[in-house]
Each structure stands twice: as structure tokens, then as C-alpha cells.
N, C-alpha and C positions, 0 to 999 in steps of 0.2 A: 348137518352133513348126508347125504343121502349114502347109502350102499347098497350092498348086491342086493338084497332080501329085497330093498325097496324098490329098484329099478328093475328087479324082474316083475313084483305085484303090479307096477304100474303098468311093465308091458301086457301081462295078461289082461289085464284090465280095459286096455287101450284094443287089444287084440280083441275082445268080445265086444266093445261097446261098436266097435266100426267093422263089424264082422256084418252088422244089421244097418241098413238104410237108416243115413243121416235127417232128421227128422228135429222139431221144436225142441225137444227136451232133451237131444242130444249133447249140448253147450250143458246144462244143467248136471249131467249123469257122466260128462266129463271131469266138472270141477270136484264131483263128490268120489269120482274113482280116485283124481289124484288128492283129496284129502286121505284116502282110505290107504293110498299106496305111502302115505309118510305116518301112519297112526297117530293120524287128527292132530297134529302138530299145523295150525294154519300161518306160523311162520314161513313154515318150510312147503306148503303147500301155494303159498303166493310167490314164493322165488321158483318152485319149478313149472307151476301157471305161465309164470312171465317167461321162464326159457324156454317152454315150448312153441307161445304164440310168437316170440321173438324169433324163435329158429337158433339161437346161441346158448352153449354152455358158459354160465361165468365160471372163474374162479372159484373153488371152496365148497359150488355146489353139491358136489359126489365125492368120496374118496377117492384115492388113485387107483385103484381095481376096475370103479365102476365106473368111473368116466367116460371110457372108448363104447359102453353096451349103454349109457345115456346118450351119449352123440348120438349112435344109431339108432337109435329110440327116437329121439330129438327129428333127426332127418326125416324116418319114416311117417312120425305123424303131427310133424308144425302143420302142413296144409289141409291135412281132413280136419286138424283141429281147428283151425284158423274159419275153414268151412263152416262147421258146427257151430262157431260165435256168431258168423255171417248170417245165417238159417233162422239163428234165436234170435236177432237183434233185428231183421231186413226180410225174414223168410218171405212173407206176402207180396213186398217190392217185386215189378216187375224187370226181370233179366232179360231175354230179345224178344224181340217180335218178330216175327217172318209171315214172308205172305205169298202165294203160289198164284196166277191167272188161269184162269180157264175158261173156257168158250162153251156156254150151255143154250140149246135152241138161241142163236145168234144174240145171245146177252153174253157181256164180260161181268164172272164172279170172282169174288179174292175169296182163297181157303184161306184164312187168317189164324195163326197157332201163337197164343201166347203162353211162353214158360217165368213161371214166377224162380226167386232163388233159391225155394226150398224144392226144385224139380216139378213140382204140379205142373201140369199146363192145361189150357184151355185153347178150344180149338171151334171157329163157327167161320159159319159166309158170310159175304156181305157182298152187295153189289155196291154201282156207283153210288147210288141215292144215301143206301143205309153206310157207307163209309165216309163221304161228305156229312152226314147227320153226326156222326160219330166226331169227326173232325172239329164241326161246331161246335158241340159239346166242349168238347175238351179245349178248344181254345176261348170258349166261353169261363168255362170253369179258371182256366190262367187269368182272365180280366178279369173276375168275380173276388181273387186273393185281396189283395189291396181292400174292397169293399167291405168285406164280409170279415177278415183279421185284422186289416189294420199293416198285415207284412208285406210291404212293399220290396226288403231285401232279398224275400224268396225267388223273386225275378231280376233283380240286380243277376249282370255277369251273364247273362241270354240272352245280350244283344243280338251275337252272330246267329243262334238260330235261329233268334227272330225274323233277321234277315234272309236265312237261306230258307227258311220254310216261303215269307213273300217273295222270293225268286221265285220259287216254284208254282206260286198261285199265281204271277202274273204271266208265268209262260203259258201255262194253261189258259188262264183268263185271254189270250192275244189267239195262242192256237184254235181255241171254241169261235173266236169271233173272225177270226181272217178264214172260218169252216163256213160261216154265215154269208 
């Protein structure tokens, strides 16, 4: 059962940890901070970790005097701790892609920004040809999934998305054909 000193120690560790940018090692540091705050008790550390990640204080986790402080601590650090776990597990995955259109010398260009879950950002320019090349490349990679890995299930459940993409390309092809 956590006592006031454990909760205060955990608060100190978490304040220090989240004063820095959340990175790939933050989740491991979080686990170490929890373990240190409970003086090495793996069972207690597991309970505290689960409470923080769920955002709930289970009965009996802390003594009566410390429960309100633990509740405040969990309310404050639940989201940053979940983010740390997400970055640890999926940090290099794409979070969002945005594009702006600009005209340069009577040519349409796209300013593309790709942001990863860990916050790193990549920016690049593309024109219509290179954008189509990217689309063709990734469509080909999706088509290769079953052939290369035998993993048909990865594509299941995405027929609505494939249909939406097809409709966009059908509309584009109709517009281009009508322009001729």
C-alpha cells in the first residue's frame, strides 16, 4: 500500500521526467520511476503502473491519507504516460499528413508535411508526377502484402477505404478525359 512518501517520490520523478521532451526512452524511464517510488516492489509497481495507465485509483492502492494526492497525480500524468507508451510502441508510425498547394512558374506543387507519433516532422515538395509516383508506389506495396508475406488479413476491413480511393481516381479520370 502506497504511503505519502511513495506518492511524493513518484510525483517528483514524474515532474522531472515530463519536464523533458517525450521520446522513445521516456516509457522505460516511467517504469523505472514507478519502481523507484515503491522502493523496488515489483507487485506494487505493477499496480501503480496499471492505475496510471487506466486513469483510476483502485481501492487499497494507497493509504487513506495518500489517496487524494494519488488521485491528483494520476489525473495529471495519465495522458502523458499513455503518450509515452504510444511513442515507445509506435513512435515512428505516421500520425498525420498534411499538404498545401502552391503555384510556382505556372506549375502546381504540394508542400507535404508528415508528422510521426514521436513528433518528428518531415517536409517535402512534390508535383503531380511525383505525387502519382508515391501513390503508385504505396498502392503497389499494398498489393504486394499477400504475395510477399501471405498476410491477407492485414487488408481485410479496408474495403470502404479502397472504395473511397477508387471513387476519387474515377472522378479524376473522368475530369481529365472530359478535358481532352
